[in-house]
C-alpha positions, -999 to 999 in steps of 0.1 A, spaced: 0 -2 -1 16 33 -9 21 53 22 7 89 1 -32 72 0 -34 76 37 -17 111 35 -23 125 9 -34 161 16 -72 153 5 -70 129 30 -59 148 53 -83 174 47 -111 150 52 -95 138 88 -99 178 103 -131 170 104 -136 142 123 -113 123 152 -108 93 130 -71 77 122 -62 49 97 -49 34 128 -34 -4 135 -61 -29 142 -68 -66 145 -68 -86 112 -109 -88 121 -112 -48 117 -116 -17 134 -147 4 138 -144 38 119 -168 71 129 -172 92 98 -197 125 101 -217 135 68 -226 173 70 -253 173 40 -251 212 30 -249 237 4 -221 251 -9 -211 277 -34 -193 260 -64 -177 280 -96 -172 257 -128 -172 274 -163 -179 311 -152 -209 299 -134 -212 298 -93 -242 280 -80 -251 268 -49 -247 226 -48 -261 202 -27 -226 186 -9 -208 167 24 -185 181 43 -190 214 22 -162 193 -1 -169 189 -43 -162 158 -46 -174 143 -12 -149 132 13 -127 101 1 -134 70 30 -105 47 32 -114 16 55 -97 -22 51 -118 -52 43 -133 -64 82 -138 -28 88 -173 -18 105 -179 18 94 -205 39 113 -216 69 90 -240 101 109 -255 115 81 -266 152 91 -290 166 63 -292 205 67 -303 211 29 -343 214 19 -340 186 -2 -345 150 17 -312 130 13 -303 96 13 -268 75 8 -261 47 -11 -225 26 -3 -224 16 -39 -215 -19 -45 -211 -32 -5 -227 -62 -4 -246 -53 30 -252 -86 46 -280 -88 64 -275 -50 69 -300 -39 39 -309 -8 65 -279 7 53 -280 -2 18 -296 37 5 -321 40 -20 -351 56 -10 -380 50 -5 -366 10 -13 -344 0 18 -349 33 37 -376 66 37 -351 97 31 -339 119 58 -352 146 61 -343 186 66 -327 183 102 -330 144 107 -297 124 111 -294 86 100 -265 65 111 -253 42 85 -240 11 100 -223 -16 83 -193 -42 78 -171 -50 51 -167 -86 46 -147 -104 23 -143 -74 -1 -113 -51 -10 -109 -24 -38 -127 7 -57 -159 17 -51 -179 45 -42 -205 65 -25 -234 86 -36 -270 103 -32 -297 79 -40 -327 99 -44 -337 121 -79 -308 134 -93 -288 147 -62 -260 123 -70 -250 147 -98 -229 163 -68 -232 142 -37 -207 115 -44 -172 101 -34 -145 74 -36 -150 47 -11 -113 29 -9 -111 -7 8 -77 -20 15 -67 -57 22 -64 -68 56 -30 -56 74 -7 -78 58 -23 -92 25 -8 -80 -4 -20 -69 -38 -18 -102 -63 2 -72 -84 30 -53 -84 28 -28 -50 23 8 -65 42 34 -54 15 60 -49 -26 52 -52 -46 82 -72 -92 79 -69 -97 95 -103 -135 101 -98 -156 109 -132 -186 132 -129 -213 154 -149 -215 193 -142 -250 209 -150 -251 250 -148 -290 243 -140 -299 228 -111 -299 189 -116 -332 186 -98 -350 212 -119 -334 192 -150 -355 162 -143 -382 175 -129 -394 198 -161 -381 166 -181 -410 146 -157 -433 172 -164 -429 176 -199 -425 141 -212 -390 145 -229 -358 139 -223 -336 162 -199 -314 190 -211 -279 174 -211 -255 182 -186 -223 211 -195 -194 194 -184 -182 163 -174 -154 163 -151 -124 147 -135 -123 147 -98 -151 177 -100 -132 196 -123 -135 202 -162 -105 208 -178 -86 230 -202 -112 222 -231 -141 237 -215 -142 276 -216 -133 293 -184 -115 259 -168 -82 262 -175 -74 266 -140 -102 240 -131 -79 212 -143 -73 180 -128 -34 172 -127 -13 143 -117 17 148 -110 40 117 -116 79 109 -110 94 85 -136 102 46 -132 73 43 -113 42 25 -105 9 43 -98 -24 25 -88 -52 48 -105 -84 36 -89 -114 51 -113 -146 57 -110 -178 68 -128 -203 86 -110 -215 103 -138 -252 107 -142 -260 97 -179 -227 86 -197 -205 57 -204 -172 65 -210 -140 59 -230 -108 70 -210 -69 71 -222 -38 88 -210 -16 99 -245 17 77 -250 9 54 -221 -4 19 -217 -28 11 -189 -28 -25 -170 -62 -37 -157 -64 -56 -125 -95 -46 -110 -135 -43 -118 -161 -32 -91 -136 -40 -60 -129 -76 -76 -97 -83 -91 -89 -94 -129 -66 -114 -151 -45 -85 -160 -46 -70 -192 -27 -41 -211 -49 -15 -226 -45 19 -247 -79 29 -234 -107 18 -213 -147 20 -212 -166 28 -181 -201 25 -173 -216 48 -144 -217 27 -119 -187 12 -125 -149 14 -110 -117 4 -124 -85 1 -108 -54 2 -129 -16 5 -131 1 34 -146 39 25 -150 50 57 -159 85 67 -185 119 54 -167 132 92 -177 117 125 -176 100 129 -207 101 167 -224 67 164 -230 31 167 -209 -1 143 -216 -35 151 -215 -60 122 -203 -90 125 -216 -125 112 -212 -158 117 -234 -189 93 -240 -195 61 -254 -232 67 -270 -256 41 -282 -288 54 -282 -309 81 -304 -311 106 -273 -293 139 -269 -260 138 -251 -231 160 -243 -206 156 -270 -174 169 -247 -145 161 -236 -131 166 -202 -91 165 -201 -68 162 -173 -31 166 -176 -2 143 -163 31 163 -158 63 145 -147 79 160 -119 106 184 -125 139 175 -111 151 212 -110 129 242 -110 147 258 -141 124 225 -159 95 234 -139 92 267 -152 94 259 -185 74 231 -186 42 251 -201 61 253 -233 64 215 -238 42 198 -264 14 184 -254 -1 149 -266 -32 145 -270 -49 105 -267 -70 93 -296 -102 76 -280 -127 55 -300 -154 70 -322 -190 78 -299 -208 45 -312 -172 20 -313 -193 -7 -298 -169 -29 -314 -146 -13 -291 -170 -22 -263 -173 -56 -268 -139 -62 -271 -131 -43 -240 -155 -64 -222 -145 -95 -236 -111 -93 -220 -122 -92 -184 -119 -127 -161 -117 -133 -128 -87 -140 -115 -104 -173 -103 -69 -182 -82 -69 -205 -50 -72 -175 -27 -98 -158 -49 -120 -179 -65 -149 -179 -92 -175 -190 -71 -201 -189 -106 -233 -210 -96 -231 -244 -116 -267 -253 -111 -291 -232 -115 -327 -231 -92 -345 -204 -107 -347 -187 -146 -355 -150 -156 -356 -133 -188 -362 -96 -183 -362 -70 -215 -347 -37 -205 -355 -7 -228 -372 26 -236 -411 31 -244 -439 52 -234 -467 58 -213 -500 82 -219 -496 120 -212 -525 129 -190 -553 151 -202 -556 185 -207 -515 181 -206 -490 191 -238 -460 161 -237 -431 162 -259 -420 125 -260 -428 104 -290 -459 110 -306 -474 132 -280 -465 106 -253 -442 107 -224 -409 91 -226 -407 61 -201 -382 29 -196 -389 -5 -183 -379 -41 -174 -403 -69 -186 -427 -35 -195 -431 -28 -163 -425 5 -152 -417 10 -115 -437 31 -96 -421 42 -65 -438 38 -32 -440 65 -5 -434 39 18 -401 14 18 -397 -15 3 -376 -34 32 -398 -21 62 -431 -29 47 -416 -65 39 -401 -66 75 -435 -59 92 -453 -81 70 -474 -50 55 -467 -48 18 -505 -46 14 -509 -14 -8 -473 -11 -11 -453 -34 -38 -470 -70 -46 -445 -98 -53 -459 -111 -91 -428 -91 -116 -433 -111 -148 -402 -136 -147 -406 -130 -185 -418 -108 -211 -458 -110 -208 -457 -106 -249 -429 -120 -266 -415 -101 -298 -385 -97 -320 -369 -78 -291 -341 -63 -317 -363 -61 -345 -386 -41 -364 -394 -17 -333 -438 -30 -320 -463 -5 -329 -475 -8 -291 -445 13 -273 -468 19 -242 -456 5 -209 -474 -8 -180 -468 5 -141 -465 -8 -112 -445 -18 -79 -441 -51 -83 -411 -76 -67 -390 -108 -73 -391 -131 -45 -371 -154 -40 -362 -182 -8 -329 -179 8 -302 -194 -10 -317 -196 -45 -292 -193 -76 -306 -174 -101 -294 -171 -138 -305 -135 -155 -307 -128 -193 -311 -95 -196 -319 -86 -235 -320 -48 -246 -352 -39 -272 -354 -16 -301 -387 -1 -291 -373 34 -295 -340 24 -306 -315 0 -294 -291 14 -264 -265 6 -241 -279 -1 -204 -258 -2 -175 -278 -21 -149 -268 -22 -113 -279 -47 -90 -277 -40 -50 -267 -66 -20 -247 -87 -45 -221 -90 -69 -226 -112 -97 -213 -134 -126 -213 -125 -159 -213 -155 -180 -219 -144 -212 -232 -119 -235 -242 -115 -272 -258 -96 -301 -295 -98 -314 -322 -120 -298 -307 -147 -268 -316 -175 -285 -318 -200 -250 -312 -233 -273 -277 -224 -286 -262 -191 -269 -262 -211 -232 -236 -233 -247 -209 -204 -250 -212 -195 -215 -180 -191 -194 -184 -206 -162 -148 -209 -154 -135 -172 -153 -162 -151 -157 -158 -113 -142 -179 -107 -111 -189 -73 -105 -218 -53 -97 -228 -29 -131 -228 -46 -163 -238 -29 -195 -262 -47 -210 -251 -46 -248 -271 -19 -274 -288 -45 -296 -279 -77 -279 -285 -93 -247 -260 -105 -212 -261 -132 -189 -257 -133 -152 -258 -155 -122 -257 -150 -87 -269 -166 -56 -291 -152 -35 -275 -154 -2 -288 -122 11 -319 -115 28 -337 -83 24 -348 -61 -2 -325 -54 -28 -328 -23 -59 -320 -33 -98 -317 -3 -116 -300 15 -148 -272 33 -132 -284 61 -165 -299 83 -140 -328 95 -170 -334 56 -176 -339 50 -134 -365 83 -132 -381 72 -163 -388 34 -145 -364 12 -157 -362 -5 -123 -373 -31 -99 -362 -48 -71 -356 -81 -53 -370 -100 -23 -350 -125 -7 -363 -141 22 -346 -150 55 -332 -185 59 -335 -211 86 -303 -205 107 -296 -170 130 -271 -156 105 -292 -163 77 -318 -137 88 -323 -99 81 -309 -80 115 -338 -56 132 -342 -20 118 -321 6 140 -340 25 159 -332 62 139 -340 47 109 -357 76 93 -399 73 85 -417 86 59 
């Protein structure tokens, strides 16, 4: 572990808020106390100063660093007028679903002037994850890195880095993101796109008024750096590259992978990727752009711009440093905006480490098979309303043609107390109710149904889920995130999934394990997971606009028979609706 991660300026600033240090502790882990004050904070970007919702006055928010086995107690205090909830994205939350965070799924939101302590233990996980608001579009500014170090004394399965650097991608809106999605839902049309992408909150020199707001990574020659990449953008998958440098992928979604080299990588919202950057052996007489821009598969509007940071080598002398602006600047060449072949090839390189120490425990026997269509559709415009969606309708999105209606009582509370009546129904369809040519000529009927329906699974059920993209309103890639579980991506392809042919090609040896996967545009992906975590678990597209339109659903996993297979009771301070 590079000492720099625990002694970096950002880390020390963060700890000025708290009486917490990363102190030696037992192998089983220690308890770490954090406090998140949700406040308004003035930030200037792109020549505009606006008040944003933030944590502890920081944008992006504070970095959490813990070790595998640690218990985290994070007190969230809401000082703003918005309701708030925080999701610890990718944390398994074993038996601690009350701490998962999605509003109206596992908890009611924390209201103005109220607080809630998220209490969970990190079990069997190490790597890079992140935290973000999980209500409406507040995660546009409320997000930050979550770094999980291995247990003390346990090395990485790759060369020890000289230094570790979190790099978190985001989207910046000059307008209030809450107003953007509110207007879109009222009009039924697509929301206005963001004004910039950001790296660690900074748009970089390719945007107006942003030369001073540029992330700079200063490196030394001949060293290995671990870059912890996180896509916290609201609505865009991103290509990323550093000019004239090769990256070695070693971890995705806090799971070690078989290392491979690449010039460019693709990262969807909700995904994380750890890469090793080996710097040049001597000081180059140049500086280098690191850039990210969107991978676009749909027909909707998007922000066709590029965020740039600068990689520069620390100078051996002041004279060199003073003339660095005169050095040539190299820019990477990113794939075309719609380069699906690159996306497919990159995904095919991802393989679990599948070693004795880090096995790939893929379910071989499947208890329940599910086939879900995911895609866009429309819903009816209300009487006396003019809607801006297709043919005077409203845009909608659905899973198996069910556009999820958010309840006003949290699903987990309703489930735990046996009060589901009027909150949800356990009849989510396990297959499309009306089969059709999913990736062929678009169906005439684009209308979706609405409801708060869930799938109920007995404890320890092994699940195979096929997620099929549809071309009803144009084929599009959808990054699907499952709460409460990692899953194995055992197969993917284009066109309609063929249950008679495609399973023969599934990888059951070393498939990638993760928590967020891109359903290919005009194709399908197959995942498997073991439902060994009792509770209510959200699954949704991590493109925020699609989630807002209803591309989401929930799984309920029942308690097992043994005491350690049962959901723990709710904490006393659980927020009320």
